[in-house]
VOGU-3710 file (C-alpha; in Angstrom, 3 decimals, decimal comma):
1> mpidlavrad> -3,478/11,862/-24,759  -1,037/13,947/-22,213  -0,979/12,433/-18,910  -2,179/15,423/-16,427  1,109/15,968/-13,890  0,290/17,251/-10,328  4,189/17,268/-9,737  7,072/17,319/-12,836  10,711/17,919/-12,196  13,532/17,884/-15,253
11> glrkrfgstt> 17,067/17,540/-14,284  16,800/18,769/-10,676  20,647/19,394/-9,298  21,304/20,445/-5,952  24,717/20,624/-4,096  25,649/21,171/-0,454  29,597/22,301/-0,301  31,492/19,436/-1,688  28,345/17,272/-1,530  26,148/16,763/-4,498
21> aldgvdlavp> 22,827/15,865/-3,358  21,127/15,749/-6,708  22,702/14,907/-9,835  19,570/15,340/-12,524  16,370/13,947/-10,640  13,324/13,529/-13,047  10,034/12,983/-11,678  6,465/12,774/-13,152  3,494/12,426/-10,933  0,163/11,865/-12,304
31> rgtvhgllgp> -2,691/13,900/-10,541  -4,794/11,957/-8,185  -2,072/9,588/-7,569  0,345/8,557/-4,468  3,899/8,305/-5,981  6,428/6,841/-3,340  10,130/7,955/-3,212  12,458/5,209/-1,870  15,993/4,966/-1,424  18,479/4,657/1,446
41> ngagkstvvr> 19,575/7,464/3,885  21,248/10,118/2,169  20,075/9,290/-1,339  18,405/12,599/-1,866  14,631/11,885/-1,085  13,857/14,754/1,303  16,262/17,125/-0,721  13,864/16,800/-3,560  10,556/17,132/-1,490  12,186/20,558/0,432
51> ilatllrpdg> 12,835/21,773/-3,613  9,341/20,887/-4,248  7,734/22,499/-1,350  9,979/25,788/-2,011  11,965/25,481/0,956  15,209/24,992/-1,056  16,303/26,523/-4,381  17,746/24,107/-6,970  20,919/24,835/-8,666  19,869/23,309/-11,920
61> graevggvdv> 16,803/21,931/-13,475  13,324/22,528/-13,202  10,380/21,864/-10,910  6,894/22,520/-11,249  4,096/21,482/-8,839  -0,067/22,081/-10,016  1,654/23,527/-13,485  3,500/26,498/-11,377  7,349/26,622/-11,163  8,826/26,240/-7,884
71> vcepmavryr> 11,411/28,956/-8,265  9,597/31,732/-10,395  6,350/31,167/-8,529  6,893/29,913/-4,792  4,127/31,663/-3,535  1,746/30,498/-5,869  3,224/26,851/-5,492  2,472/27,463/-1,662  -0,837/27,752/-1,935  -1,351/24,407/-3,791
81> igltgqhsav> 0,516/22,603/-1,431  0,290/20,729/1,905  3,618/19,617/4,125  4,437/16,999/6,940  7,984/17,001/7,529  10,322/15,003/9,702  10,008/17,858/12,536  6,833/18,945/14,621  5,189/22,381/13,295  2,775/22,585/15,871
91> devlsaranl> 2,774/25,316/18,692  3,661/23,875/22,039  1,707/25,946/23,914  -1,872/26,098/22,208  -4,308/22,633/23,069  -4,665/20,154/20,217  -7,846/21,370/19,181  -6,686/24,860/19,354  -3,683/23,896/17,245  -6,105/22,153/14,565
101> elfgrlyhlg> -8,734/25,001/14,852  -5,735/27,570/14,083  -5,055/25,909/10,852  -8,665/25,916/10,044  -8,752/29,652/10,376  -5,007/30,271/8,562  -7,169/28,050/6,017  -9,943/30,769/6,181  -12,464/28,318/7,444  -14,906/29,880/9,560
111> araarrrade> -15,008/29,513/13,252  -17,607/27,038/13,300  -16,277/24,911/10,680  -12,873/25,260/11,631  -13,910/23,708/14,949  -16,053/20,947/13,181  -12,644/19,952/11,273  -10,676/19,926/14,288  -12,893/17,360/16,151  -13,500/15,191/13,291
121> lleqfglaad> -9,572/15,247/12,931  -8,545/14,715/16,867  -11,058/11,501/16,501  -9,710/10,542/13,311  -6,189/10,412/14,339  -7,013/8,911/18,067  -6,336/12,195/19,852  -10,074/13,086/21,220  -9,423/12,387/24,662  -6,305/14,436/24,778
131> ahrpprtfsg> -7,960/17,327/22,777  -7,368/19,983/25,497  -3,575/19,003/26,103  -1,162/21,059/25,121  1,448/19,071/22,456  4,469/19,704/25,235  2,970/16,964/26,983  2,610/14,502/24,290  4,542/11,704/23,496  6,600/11,648/20,170
141> gmrrrldlaa> 3,720/9,458/18,508  0,930/11,534/19,652  2,732/14,666/18,743  3,175/13,274/15,553  -0,442/12,626/14,955  -1,172/16,041/15,494  1,232/16,757/12,853  -0,471/14,873/10,225  -3,863/15,799/11,392  -2,710/19,281/10,986
151> sfvmappvlf> -1,701/18,503/7,404  -5,020/16,927/6,720  -6,960/20,048/7,787  -7,908/21,103/3,984  -7,346/18,774/1,315  -4,439/20,550/-0,544  -3,903/19,790/-4,543  -0,670/18,378/-3,540  0,545/16,610/0,033  4,196/16,166/0,867
161> ldepttglda> 4,428/13,574/3,225  7,896/13,201/4,340  8,297/9,830/6,608  4,756/10,969/7,730  4,517/7,242/10,189  7,836/7,326/11,898  7,069/6,557/15,643  3,907/5,309/14,990  2,275/2,167/15,867  0,601/-0,452/13,841
171> rhragvwaav> -2,678/0,873/14,557  -2,178/4,540/14,093  0,176/3,862/10,884  -3,259/2,218/9,346  -5,032/5,134/10,064  -2,731/7,527/8,706  -2,829/4,910/5,243  -6,726/5,623/5,454  -6,466/9,297/5,762  -4,500/9,400/2,369
181> ralvaggstv> -6,468/7,028/0,768  -9,387/9,227/1,403  -7,591/12,387/0,541  -6,419/10,702/-2,832  -9,647/9,249/-3,359  -11,170/13,222/-3,290  -8,797/14,031/-6,088  -5,382/15,301/-4,056  -1,957/14,064/-5,191  0,471/13,211/-2,520
191> lltthyldea> 4,114/12,717/-2,900  5,575/9,868/-0,133  9,104/9,333/1,101  9,336/6,609/3,838  11,496/3,796/5,177  8,324/1,837/5,786  8,405/-0,478/2,826  5,320/-2,187/3,537  3,756/1,349/3,357  5,313/2,262/0,031
201> dqlsdrisvi> 3,991/-1,250/-1,568  0,355/-0,661/0,278  0,075/3,277/-0,519  2,162/3,938/-4,200  0,715/4,052/-7,405  4,156/4,452/-8,781  7,608/4,463/-7,041  10,630/6,291/-8,008  13,931/4,720/-6,525  16,719/6,920/-5,764
211> drghvvaegt> 20,134/6,698/-4,944  23,250/8,993/-4,784  21,299/11,604/-6,177  19,668/9,738/-9,343  16,251/7,669/-9,917  17,580/3,913/-10,594  14,492/2,716/-11,190  10,796/3,939/-11,340  7,527/1,684/-11,838  4,699/0,501/-9,835
221> pdelkaalga> 5,375/-1,829/-7,108  4,545/-4,980/-8,945  6,830/-4,005/-11,789  9,709/-3,452/-9,549  9,594/-6,113/-7,911  9,145/-8,358/-11,207  11,632/-6,713/-12,733  14,147/-8,290/-9,570  13,229/-11,809/-11,049  11,386/-15,002/-10,099
231> dhvdvvltep> 9,331/-15,800/-7,507  11,135/-17,733/-4,474  10,180/-21,101/-2,618  10,684/-20,717/1,202  11,708/-23,576/3,136  11,656/-23,616/6,957  13,101/-26,628/8,177  11,916/-28,699/11,141  15,844/-29,667/12,172  18,342/-26,806/11,375
241> adlgraagmv> 21,073/-29,773/10,999  18,955/-31,059/8,054  19,898/-27,515/6,370  23,129/-28,985/4,610  21,378/-32,011/2,315  18,109/-29,988/2,507  19,871/-27,517/-0,047  21,161/-29,798/-2,830  17,698/-31,437/-2,904  15,967/-27,929/-3,335
251> aevtgavpdv> 18,821/-26,965/-5,846  17,958/-29,963/-8,092  14,191/-29,205/-8,032  14,800/-25,174/-8,767  17,728/-25,529/-10,989  19,100/-22,730/-8,508  21,494/-22,682/-5,635  19,476/-21,702/-2,497  20,459/-19,110/0,178  20,521/-20,416/3,390
261> dhaagrltap> 19,336/-18,911/6,931  20,929/-20,946/9,577  19,688/-19,221/12,354  16,069/-19,589/11,051  16,418/-23,100/9,705  15,332/-21,743/6,088  16,216/-22,219/2,836  14,943/-19,824/-0,125  15,380/-20,704/-4,169  14,171/-18,594/-7,222
271> vrdrvralag> 11,881/-20,807/-9,243  10,466/-20,718/-12,636  7,048/-22,874/-12,313  5,605/-21,840/-9,300  3,154/-24,718/-8,658  5,713/-27,733/-10,246  8,817/-26,148/-7,568  6,688/-25,973/-4,420  4,835/-29,451/-4,889  8,584/-30,730/-6,039
281> tlrvlesagv> 10,409/-29,475/-3,226  8,247/-30,819/-0,650  8,038/-34,314/-2,279  11,960/-34,571/-2,274  12,273/-33,326/1,361  9,205/-35,743/2,673  10,776/-38,602/0,908  14,206/-38,106/1,909  12,575/-38,158/5,848  13,299/-34,241/5,952
291> gvrdiglrrp> 11,049/-32,348/8,505  9,273/-29,277/6,894  8,085/-26,885/9,325  6,635/-24,217/6,653  6,940/-24,035/3,120  5,480/-21,199/0,817  5,951/-19,028/-2,220  6,779/-15,458/-2,317  7,375/-12,651/-4,273  10,763/-10,351/-3,792
301> tldevivslt> 9,972/-7,665/-1,343  10,503/-3,725/-1,876  13,793/-4,160/0,310  15,135/-6,668/-1,837  14,503/-4,114/-4,463  16,003/-1,390/-2,972  19,181/-3,396/-1,875  19,574/-4,847/-5,626  19,602/-1,381/-7,276  21,475/0,711/-4,485
311> grqevpa> 23,287/-2,395/-2,405  21,771/-0,709/0,772  18,693/-1,235/2,757  16,110/1,215/3,838  16,867/1,973/7,211  14,403/3,944/9,472  16,102/7,538/10,685
//
């Protein structure tokens, strides 16, 4: 049975002068899912979003959103999407509530429904106490939350979130995550670009890793982490001076030379047998009188996936 796709891109290409931003990007995003786009700065993530949102024309390839070609029918695409970009799109003079009511009316909500929806969003995004204030008096984080609230006035079939939680604290980031999950549960599809890899891990059903204009890997977060290799044992020693001799013991147990973090007093090594490696490492260190402050097993992180695939870390813009 064919997959019902909300977003499809085949061989997207885009150049800016002598710079190749996209060089044959393919995407297939099923309806009702969150699809993450990850990659270092300059990898091409925002260019993909701008093409899909009809803000840029590709130089080659083809893309559809909701089954509609983004080049041939851009207005029809715009009726099917919402977009929160990296820059503020709200009116600086109108109050926060008036901004949201305006967006509601533009989406053809009646006056009463627009007011009700504005109040719901002000509460959801932690802006109810500041509803009367214009965005020009807001902090950067407050302005960002108002931008996001405007994107959630209606539940678009496809929502593009380009670095949505940049500048937000942990509490408000969690609120955005909850709003995204609720939107997807209602049937919307979200294409997410983010430098916060915990965000991608928490929200994304699948992830495409982009580097230098190419998709270099795709899969679920767990699939991408599993492809990187084995789980790791992490040991933090009580005395960093013991790192040298402890490294040899960990290597004997795991069969791998551990990475040594002198500043943190930490040893990290890949393992094949999780339980045996953990128990064996602890046993040999204790037998040798090496103090252990902490020990545990962990899977590779998405940050390690990005470094492995691209040679570069995700760095917030």
